[in-house]
N, C-alpha and C positions, 0 to 999 in steps of 0.2 A: 665418614662415622658409620654410614652402613655394612662396608668392609669389615669394621671393628664388630658390629654386627653378629655377622657373620662364622667370625672368628669367636666369638661367643658362644653362638651354634656350633661349632663344633667341639667346644669345648664342655660345655654343657649337654649334651646330647648326643653322648656315645651311641657308634650305630647308626646316626639318623644320617640318609644318604643327603648331602651336599652337595650341589654343582656349583661351578663358578664360569663365567664368561667364558668361550674360548675352547671348553670340555665340549668329548663328543656327547655328552648327556646333556647339557646345558645347551647347545643347536637343537639334539633330537627336541627339546620340550617346547622352543622356543618354535622351532617350524610345526608345531602341531596345531597351532590358536586356528581359526577359519576365516581370520580377518587380518590382514596388514596392520592394519590399527592398534590392535593387542600385539600382533610379535613386532611390530616395528618397536617396543619398548622393552628397554633393556637393565633388566633390574641385576643388583650384586651378586645376588646369587638365589637359587633356587632350592627350596628343603623339598623332600619328597617323604614325607613319613610313611611306614607300611604297618603301621599296626597302631590304637589308640592312645598306647599312652605314647609312643614319641611324638604325634600331633599335641597331648596335653605339654610334654614340658618344653616342647620348641613355644608352643602360644607363651605358655610361662615364661620363657626367655624374652620372648618379641614385647613382653606386655610390661617387664620390672628388671630385665637387668639396663642396668646404667649407659651400656655400651651402642643399644636398642631405644635409646629415651626418643629420640628422635625420628626411628626409622618406620617410614609404612612398611605394609603389608599388605599384598592381593592374596585371593584366596581362587586355586588355579582347580577346575573340574574336566570337560573336554572340549570347554572353548568358544561355546555356539556362539554368544552372546556378541555382537559384531566390536560394540562401542569398546575403544582407547580408556582402556585403565581400567573395566570391569574386572578383569581376572590377569592384569599385569600389573605392571608399576615400570616406571624409571629409577635406577638405584636404590632401591628399597630390593625388600624379600617378596618370594615367591612360592605361595605354597602348592605344591604340586600333588591333589588328592588322587595322582590316578594310580600309588604303589598301594591304594585301599581300597581293589574293584571284586572282592569276591564276592560270591552268589551262595550263598547256602539254603535250604528248606526246610521246616522242622516234620517231623512222623509222616503227618497225614497230610504234606505241601499243601498248606492252607494258610501257609507264612511264608514270605519270601523275605531273607535279611541281604541288603544289597552294600555293600562299602562306598563310601560318597564320591567315590572317583571313577564307578562303573560309567559305561552307557549299556544305554538300553539294549543293543546288541548283545551285550556281555549278559545282560538278563533271560535276552526272548530264547537267546541260543541256549541256554541249561532247562530253561523252564518247558520249549515246547516240547520236548522229549518226553514229558513227565505227562503233559497235558493241562500245561497251567499256561498263564500267563500274568504280569502285570498291566496296570493301564499305565503304561508312559506314553512315552515318547514315540510320534510317526516315524522319523530319520532316527534307523539304529546307531547313530553316531552320534546323536545329543547325550548328552550325559545325563546322567539320573540324578546327583546332586544341586544343578542349576537351576532343570525344570521342575522339579519340586519342589523345591522354596518357593518359586514363583509362579507354581498352583498348579500347572499341567494340564495340557490340553493330549487326549489320548482317541483312540479306535472305539476304547471302550467307556469312555465320558459319559454316552448317553447310559449307562447302564450303573454308574458305581460315581458320577462324578467326575470333580478334579482329581491330579493325579493327589494331589494332596489330601485328598478324601481319602485315601486308600488306607493310610498310613496308619500304624497303630503303636509306634514306638518311633523314637529317632535319638543318638547316641553322638552327643556333642559336648566339647571343649566349651568352656562360659570365656569367658574374658579373664576369669583370674585364673586359668589354666582348670579348674576340676572339673573333672569327667565327671557327667552326669545323663540319665535318664530319661527322656522328655513323654510323657504320654498320656491318659485319661488321669492318672491316679498319682502319678508322681509329676510336679510341677505340669500342673493342668495347664494355665496358663501360658505358658511359655510353649506346650504343644500347639493351642491354638495361634500359637501369633507367628509363630513356624512357617504356618499353612499359609502360605502367601507374603511373610515378614523379609524374604528373601534373606541375604546373608548379615543381616542386623543384632545376631542374638548372639552368633561362636561360630564354629568352627562344626558343623555336621558330622560327625565319623564313619554312621552307618545308620542307613533308614531298614524298618520293617512294616513291609506291606502285608497285606491280604492278597492272593491269590485269585484272579476270578477263570474258572473252566478256559479251554478252548480246543478246536482240533482245526483246522484250518478256515481259512476267509476267503471272501471274495476280495482279490486286488488287484491293481494295473490302472488304467487312465484311457479316457476318452481324450481324442482330440479333435476340434469344429471348429470350422470357417466363422471367422470373425462375425462373418455378415450372417449368424443362428445367433448371436450372441443375446439376445431379446426371449428365445422361445429355451437358450441353457438358464437365460435368470426366472426366467419362470419357474420351469422344470424345480429348480436350486430352492425359487421362496417355497414355493410348493412344498420341498422336504422341509423346510428348516420352519414356518409358520402353522405348521400341523400339531389342530388341535392335539391329538394322541401320537405323537413322533414315535418312531419307528426306534427301539434302545439301538438296536444292530446296526444302522444306517451312522455313516462317517464321512461328508460328504466335502471336499476344497474344490471349489471352482474357484482355478487363477489364469489372468491376463497378463501374457508376457511380448512386454516393447522392447523388440533390439532397436536401438538407435543408427545404428548405421545403415540398414535395411529400411525404416523406416516400418515397419512393416507389426502387426496383433497377431498374435496366436492363442485363443482358448482353448483349455483345457479342462480336463475335470477329473477326481480320481474318487467316484464312489465305492468305497469301500465299507463291506458288509462283514460281520464279524460272527456269520458261519458259514459254511461252505455250500452256498446258493450263486448258482452261477447270473439267473436273470431275477433277483428277487423283486418281489411288485411294486415297494415305494421309487423305483428307480423308475417303472416304466416309461412318465414322459420323458429322461433324459437319455431314453436307450431311443426312442421315436427322434430325437432331433439327427439329423443327415451328420454324418463322421464320417471325420476322414482316416483315423486311425481308433482301432479299439482294442488295446490288449490285456482285456480285462479276465482272467485267469484264478483260478481256485490254489489258494498255495500256504504254503507253512508264515507264522507272522518273520520268522527270524530269515526266513530266504526275499519275504519281501522288503524288509525292514534295512537290508545289508544295500544299502546305496553306495554310488560311488561318491567318490570323495569331491568335491570343489576345489579349484585349484586355487590358492591363495591370488586374492583380491581383495579391494575396499569391499568394506560393507555399510549397507544403511539398513536399518527398521525403522518402521513407526508402523501404530496402531489406532486403532478407535472402535468403539459398539455401535450400531445401529439398531435401528427396528428391521421387521419383516417385511422387504415389498419386493418386488420385481421390476415395479416404476423407478422406485431410487437407485438399484442395482443400473439401472438404465443410462440414469442421469450422470449419476456417480461415472460410469465410463465415458460419457461427452466431455465432463468436466475437465477427468485423469489424460482424455487425449485430447486437450486445449491446451492440457499445463505441459506435455510431454514432447510433444508431438516436434516441435521446433528447436527442442535442448535437444545440446551437443556435447562433449567433452573428447579429447586428444583420444585414441584408441577407443572411444564408443564408452554405451553405457547398456545393462541390461534391466528394467524394470521387472519388476515383478508385482501383481497385484492377486490378493489371494482373500476367498471368502470363505469361512466356512459358521457352522449354526453355534450358537450358543442356545438351546433350548430348555422349558422349564424345570424337565426331568435330568439336564441335568447339571446347574444349578442346585436344584432339591438337596441330594445329601450332605451336602457343606454346609447349607445354612444355618448361620451363628454357632457352627464348628469351627470356619476356620477364618482366617482374617481379613478374605476379601471382597466380602462386602456383599455380594450378588446373592440370588435368593429367585423360588419363583415367582415373586410379586414383580421383577423387573420384566415379567412376559419372554415370550419368546425372540433372540437379539441371534444377529450376523456381526463376527468378527472378521478386522479388515488386519488385513498384514502387507504392509507394502515393505517388499525388499528393492536394494537395490546395489549392483555389482559392475566394479568396474578397477582397470589397474592402476590407472594415471592418479597419486596420492597426490599432485598438486590440485586437483580440481576438488579434493574434499569438501572444504567449506562450497563450492557451486553446487555439488552434489544435496549436499544438508539442503540451501535452501531452496534449492528446487522442491527435493522431497514436502518440507515446513508448507510450498505452497502446494501442493497435490492435493495434500492435507488437508491442505485451510479452503481448497475451494471443495471439494468433497464434503469434509463437515459443513458448509455453507449448505450446502445443497439438500442434505439431510433437515438440517436446523430449519429452513423454509417449509419442509414438509412432514416438523413436528419428528424427528425420525431418529436424533440424536440424541444419542445414550452417556453416562458418567462413564462408564466402566475402561480403565486403560489396565490392557495386561501387561504387566510387568513382563513379561517374559517376549512378549513382540516388539515394546517401548524403544523408544526414542531416547535419547538420554535425557535430552530438554523437556518428554513429557513428564509428570508427577503420579505414578500411577497411584501409588499409596491415598493422593488427596482423590479419588476416584472412588475410593473404599467406605464412601462415608465418615463424617466426624467422630463418629462413636467407635467408630474402629480404630480410626488411627489415633484419636486418646487412649485406648488400648493398649496399643503395640505400642508407643511411646510411655505408659506406663512401668507396659512389660521388660520394652528393654534399662527404664530406670530400677528395674528389682533385681535386676539380673547382671547388668552392668551400671553402675550407678558413677562411677566417675567417665562413662562416655568413651571408652578405650576402644571401639569398635566403630562406633560414629570418628572418633578420630585417627584412630592408625586405618584403618579399613578403607581407606573413600570410596573405592572403587563399585558399581552400584549404584541403588537408589539407599537413599541414609533417608532416615527418621528427621533428622536434624537440619535434612535441607531444606 
């Protein structure tokens, strides 16, 4: 059935790039996925539209042509989300958006228009020489599309909010195949729903962002011995929980555990969006003895150009908590107890990252996006648990152990009254329910908007990857 659908796409979409299994283009796309869970899936064909009207024509065929009636399709950007099926599928059609990655600006450089298939490095490399940036992803290899539709956490978020809060317009293909623009005056409810509603409303082809001024930033990181974790956690909590948060500060504290050596590494990336080498906000962190210090003043596009991760199995899981150094200490104890004796063939690397979610971060998008966050939530901390391992036969075991880790962490937070509802979709495991964490009002709004623009639930049925509103 899918082979016939691919043929229908070729017939009705002249000029559309279509790659079949075994071709060089097909293999290149398959190799571009970050996780083996995604690259191990084999669609019947991969289509790569290069202009919006090609994307619209392709969606029309996929939705309405009889040859595609029972064929599912996936939407692929830069493939950072690790869960199998989120951006690829077995036996269906994958729409590879990386053919649409152009970056342009308006005359005064206040607005950047970005193709949905671009990477953030594409954006930074274009804008940095203009003294401008966009509040985008911290790793330049991450895609613009997926990060933005899931919310988006940026070095600039304390200044301007989630990445999606800096949007002024989105161009997208609806389930009907119609190409529309969604903004504050045209389809405003759709515009709001897209800001956190992930891939539930159509195929976005272009994002228009307001820019922020930039020169160079404080970039790099610190490594501390794990024995200094309490001091690092205290410094982090002081920054994250400050009554008057320094909007130029964007810090991540990470705990890295290698099952082969049974060792922990404690690191932090105290980024500052001004060219200050030792900003006052980080003085408590700088006072902790460190093993290495690579902090320097650098251009964002240089720092964001991170080395590619080799193809591995990946696991994400997330939670949000109140700010407390004592909580972080107890979390570490719970994590260490749960992980220390766990190992699989060829080993596994665990990475637990903590980052601030202060009220200045959530204020710009309150009631304007669909995430359900607001300053009334108070200062918070977002945790991302990641795992990387080569042995695909161990996937089930890793998922089970990751669930146990997060359960142990949540229990500690609950006992201290510091567990929070928000589940950040871009960090979530496939088994988590981010939309439910947005609150009942937001969920009702998202479902109502989806019904208005996709009354037959085509996206819910035919694009099963990602978090669905019907789920």
